[in-house]
N, C-alpha and C positions, 0 to 999 in steps of 0.2 A: 588339574581338570580337561579332564575329553568333554569335546560338543557332544551332547545327547546324543545323536544321529551321524555317527561318521560315516566318512565314508568306505573306511575298510579296517577292519582290528584282525591282527594274524596272530590268528593260535593255533591250538594244536588241530589236524584233520582231522575229521571227521566220518560216520562210511554216510554214504548218501541212501538215499530212499526215492523212490519210483512216486512223478505226483501222478496222481490218479483223480482225475475228475470225477467228483459225485454230486449230480446233481439235484434239483427237486419241481416239484411238478406243479401247475395247477389248471384247473377245466378253464377258465376265463379270465382276460386281462383286469384289472383291479383297477378301475379309471382316476381321473387322477392324477398320477403318478409325478406332478409336478406340483403337486401342495408340499408343506411342510410334512405332513405324518408319512407320506412312501411314497417320499423323492427316490428311495434309497428298495424301490420294494422292484426286485431283477424278475424273479418271476412272477406279479402278478395276482399272488396270493392271500395280498391283505395285511399281509406281514413285514414291516421292514428287515433287510438284511442287515449282514453286517462285512463288510469289508475292511478285511487285513492289510497291510503291507506289509512286505517283506525285505526290502530290497536289496540284501544280503544273501537272498537265498540263492544257491546252486543249482545251475540246470548239469544236469550228468557231471561232470569235468568241471563246468565252465563256473569257477567263481565269481559269486558278488553277481550274478545274472540279474537275477532278480525275479520275485513272484508275486501274485496278490491272491490272496486266498479270499472268496466267501462262504459263511458261517449263515446261511440259512433261516430269517426269524420262525417262529412259531408259538403255538397256546403254549408251550411250556420251556421256552425263550431258547438260544440257540446252541448247539455241539457241534464236536468235532466228525460226526458221522454223516449231515447232511450240510455241504459242500460240493463247490468248483475250486479248482487252484487252477490258473489263468498264468502261464508264462508266454513268450515272446516266442516260444518253440509249441503251443498249443495251435491244431488250427484254427486257420480263417484268422490268425494272431499277427498285422506288419510286424514287420524285423525279426533279426535274428539275435539269439541269446549268443551277446559278447562279456568278456572280462569287465566287471567293473560299469555295466549298465545304471542298473538301482532299475530298474524295471520296478514299479509300486513305490515311490521315495516321496508321491503323494498318489492319494484317492479323490473320487470325489461320485457323486450321481446323481443323475435327471432325467427325465424321457427324453431325450433328444431328438427322435423321428418319431413323438407322437401317436404312436400307438399305444401307450397304455402300459408299455411296460417299461421300466428305469432301464437307463443305461448307465453303465460304468467306463467311469472316465479318470484314466493311468498317465501319471508322470511319469517320467525317465527323462530328467535332467541330464543324469550326463553319459547318455546315449550321444557315439563321436554319427554326425552328418556329413556324407563327402567329401571324408578326409577333414570335417572341423571337430577338433578335440569338445566335447563337453556341450555342444551343437542342443543336443534335445531336442524329447520329441513325446508326442501328446498322443496316446490312443484312447478311442471308444470300445466297449462289447457291448454289442446291444443284447438287451433281454429280450425275454422272451417264456411260452409257457413252460419251456423245460430248463428255464434259467438260462442264464450266459451261453453266446456262439458267436462265434465270428464277430469282425471289428472293420476297424478302418481307422488310419491318422488322421489327426487334425491339423492342417500346413500352417504357419505359422503366415501373418500379414506378409503381401507385397513387403520388400525395404526392412526386414523385420533384420536386426541384427548387423547390418550392412558395415563392413572395416571394421567390425568388435569381434572378440574371438571367446570362448568360455561363456558364451548366455546362456546354460541352461535351460533352457524351454521347457516349463514344466513344473517348474517349484514351487508352484501354488496354484490351485484351483478352486474357482468359484464358481456355484451357476446360482441363477435367478430369474426370474421373468419380472422384464426392465419396464416394458409394453403394453403388460395386459393381454395380449393373442392366446396367451398357452402356451405357448414354445417359448425357450427357455434362450439366457442369454446367458454365456459362459465367459466369464474371465479368464486370462492365462498368466501369472507372476512369472515373472525370471529375472536372469541378474542384465538382461537388457532389456530394451521398450516393453511396455504392455498389449495386451494384445487383445482384441473384443471384439464377440462371434455374438450371432445374432440368429436362434431358429427360428423353421422347423431347420433341423440338417438331414441331407441324404444319406441312406444307405455308404457312398462313400466318402465320406465325411465333410462333403461340402455344405459348409452353412450356407441362409439365405442372404446375409452378409457379413461383412466385418471388415473393422477396420485398427490401424496401429495408432498406437499412442505413443508418438515418440517424443511428445513432451514430457515423459514420467514414467524414467525406471521404476518398475517396478518386482519386488522380489515376492511381495505377499496381495492379496486380492481377496475380499471379503462384498460380498453383493446380500440384501437383505430389505426390507418394507423398514422405514423408521418414520413414516410421515403418514400412516394408515390409509394411504392411499391403495392399496393393492397391489402395487408395483415396486420390484426393486429397487436399491438405488446402488451404489458399486462404492468402492472404495479402493482405493490404490495406497499398497504400504509398499515407499521402497527402500526401506531396511537402513539398517545405518551408515551413516555417510560422514567424510571428513568432520565438516561444520553440521553433526547433526547425530552423533549416535545412539542416540534416543527413539532417533526412524520418525520421518513427517508423513502424515494422513493427509489425504488429498480425497474428493470427492469426485467422481467420471461427474463431466458436465456435457459427454457427448465429442462425436467426432471431429476432427480438427475440421476449419474451414478449408478454401480457400488462397486465405486470402494472410497467407505467411503463419496461420496458426493459430490466431488470436483469440479469434471466436470458440467459444465452447471452452475456454481455460480450463484445466478442473482449478475446484475450490479447495484453497490449504485451509487447516483448521490448526490454528496457531497454536493453540493450547494443548494440542490432542497429540500424542507418540503412539509408537508402535511397530513392532515386528512382524505382529499375526493379528488373526483376528475372527471373531465371528458376532452373526445380531440374533435378538432374543430377546422374549419380553419381561424385562425383569419386575415390574413392577405390574405388570400387568391391565395399564392400560394403554393396550392395544398398540401401542406403538414401539417399534423392535428399538432393542436398542446394543449399541456396541460395547463389545469387549475388545481389548487387544494386551496381546502379552508382552514385554521386552523383558527377558530373558539375563541376557547378555549385563554383566553387573560391570564396573571398572576393573576390576578382579581379571574377569576373562577379557576383557576388551584390553588391560594390558594402557588405559589408558583413560583417563577422567572425565567426567559427562555422559555415561552411560546410566539404567540403569539403576534403581535403591541398591542397595546389598541385598545379595540373594536373588533380584531380579522382584518385578513388580507385575498387576494386569492396571488397566485402567478401564473405566468403563462412563460413556456418554448417554445419554438417556432422549428415547428419540420422541417428537412430540411433532403437531397439525403443519410442524414449518420444519419440522426433519430437527436433523441433528446443525445447530448453527452455527457460524466461526466462530463467537466471542464465549460459547461456553466451552466451561474448565471440565475437566473431568476427574470421576470420584476415582483417588487411589488406595490400591491397597496392596499391602506384599507381608511379609512375615515377621514386621514388626507395628505392624497396625494389630492393638488389642483386641483381642477373639481370636486372631488367624493364627490355628494351632502351628509351635514349631517356635523358631527364631531366624533372624533372618544371618546367613551367613555368608561368605565369600562362597561364589559359584553353585549358589545355592539350585540357580534355573529356576526360577520359580518365574511359570509362565513360559517356559518352555513349550506346554500344549494345553489345550484350552479349550472345555465344550459348554454350551448348554441347554440344556431340555429340563423338564420338572418332573423329579423325581418321586413326588408323592403327591400328585394329580391336587393341588393346592390353587393351581390356576395362576401360580408367579415362578419363570424357570430359575431354574438354578446353574452356577456355576461350576464346574469341578478343571480345577488349574493341578498342573503337573507339573511337580521341580523333581525331575532325575536326578541332579546334582546332590542334594542332600545328604548329606553325609548320617550316618545311625551308630551311635557309637565308634567306635575302631570302625565302621564298615563304610568307607569312601564313596560317594557317588551308587549307593541301593537305593536311594529314591521314594518320593512318596507324594501321594495326591489328595487335594485336598475343595473338600467341597464347602461351599459359601453359599448361603439361600436368598434367593428374592423375597422379596414382601413387597408390599403395597407403597413401602417408602422406600423401595428400591433395593439395591444387592445389600446384605447385612450381614454382619457374622456372629448373631445370634446361631444357638444350634451349630454352629460352624463345626467341622467334623475332617479330622486325616488319616489317612489309610498310608499302609507301608507291611510288608511281607511279616511282619511282628504284629498285626495288630489281630486278633482275635477272633478267628470264622474265616481270616483270611488263607488262599492257601501255599504253600511255602513258606520259606523261610527266609531272615533278611539275608543279603549275602555281597559284600563288595564288589561292585560295578553292574550290577542288575540293571541301572537306570528306573526303574519303577516310578513309571508318569511322564516317561519320556514320549508316550501319547495315552490320550484320554478322551473316550469320549461319551456321551452321552444317548441314549435315546433307545424310546418302546419297540424292543423288539419282540416281546408277547401281544402288544393290542389289549395290555390293562388298564392304558393311561398313565403308568409311570414308569419312566424313563431308566432302562436300565444304566445300573456306570460299570463301565470299559474302563482296563486303564492297560497298556503295555511295558510290558517289562522286556525290552528285543532283546538285551544283552543276558538276558538268566540262561546257565549251560550254556550250549552249542548253537539252541536254533532261536531262544527267545517265545515267551510265553506272554497271553492274555486272558487279566483279570476279570470275570462277569457277574456283578448281584443284581439280581432285580429287584426293583424299589419296590417300595411301601407309603403307608402313611405317615410312617417314621422315617422313612430314605433309607439307606442301600439297607438288604438284606444279607447279612453277612451269614450267616447257620444256608449251609448248603449249596454256599454259591462256586463258584469251579475255577479252573486253571483249563485254557486249553491252551496246550504249547503246536511250537510251528511243525516239530515232525510227528505228529499225530494228527495235527492238521491236512498234512501231505507236503509240507516242502521236505528239500532237500539239503543238507549243507558242505561246504569240501571250502577245507584251508583258514575260512573265518568264516565270525555268525553269520546265525539268518538274517537275523536284526526282524523276525518275528514279532506285529507288535508295533513295531517304530511308525505305524502313519494308519491314520482312518479318514472318515469323512470328514470329520472335526479339525480344526488348525494344528499345525507346529509349525516349531520357530526353523527354517534351513536358514543357513547360511551360506 
């Protein structure tokens, strides 16, 4: 069973196509780009935009250099025609396209410089830096009235990765306003120490302040308001370790002090587990809830003590006290009554997840990807499962599973498509109902993304669309492009 987002999959060579930026414009900035609704509105027209990572896209004859495609939202949702393609060969973007850099392995958005336009943040964790393999980089691409243009590097804090190798800076990204000043904070996960930044940022990529959270390695990072005070909390997720394959969850408690690091020590949530996660208000009580995914089961880990067979997600509910250390999570997997499908070895349920309100009922829903799911004889064909929010929390009532054999979903089930490797819920047409977005990064040579509008009854399958990488402007060379492997919602990168 392959991981849902592999470093490289060697296949027959495909003809490269040019990377042609096509941008969208708006008359004036849409203010409040750091609110949840428009944190990814890159051109300021009031519609959320869809950033799609294609980390194995080629740049000419440079295989797996990586690219990010942004599809601009509108009243008629997104399409391949209203787009911008960003690579490390794009004018004003730092770095150079190199083999297997994986530009676009992770993506996020926030208005870092507070000019009223959201900015695109891109993780390239496999990029070599100063002769160090897999050191990793993070790039910001600036939003504006004509879309995305120009960029800068966000450097790791002093001391990052000293004496260590293969740090993979940018393995995860999260943003949120932690101090209520309107400028976002940024968390960067990696295979080494956690990195924290406070905005606003200058156009050179410099944050107002930053620090190294050397007390915790953190492959995953999550940010959101779980206690209703209007300020985001940050959670660090170290990922699987020798003594905890399911992954620890820590609450960030501030920068280390000068007392050897005892001050502001991160708070361990001993009952919680997770490798990646996101925050949203599932039960509509005004407090954000933390959902984490653990897709690696004993079969994939080749050890005991990992996730439930086939993978799982966990839910911790926010309150006026936030998420407390004694809270026990609610666990969902494909053996949970009402969850579509059945738990099988290597399904990777929880490999990706996203939170959003698909039917405008005031309760956030959770979309979960299981790209390792076999459908009949088709291994790793993949599925995405929607669980509904309610006043009592996440529920399996009206739960639905989607595959490429579901009536109305374009395409057909094929071995190895990995439908669900990336998932995303976001209101792209400003009707108050989130579109359902699912990536199948190994479909064909380039990868495809399924987009379905939201409605009072859930995703509208009739008339839903597939956008594939080549039609959206990426090229491929020797390996699959992996278009749809990454969205602003999290996926597990091990």
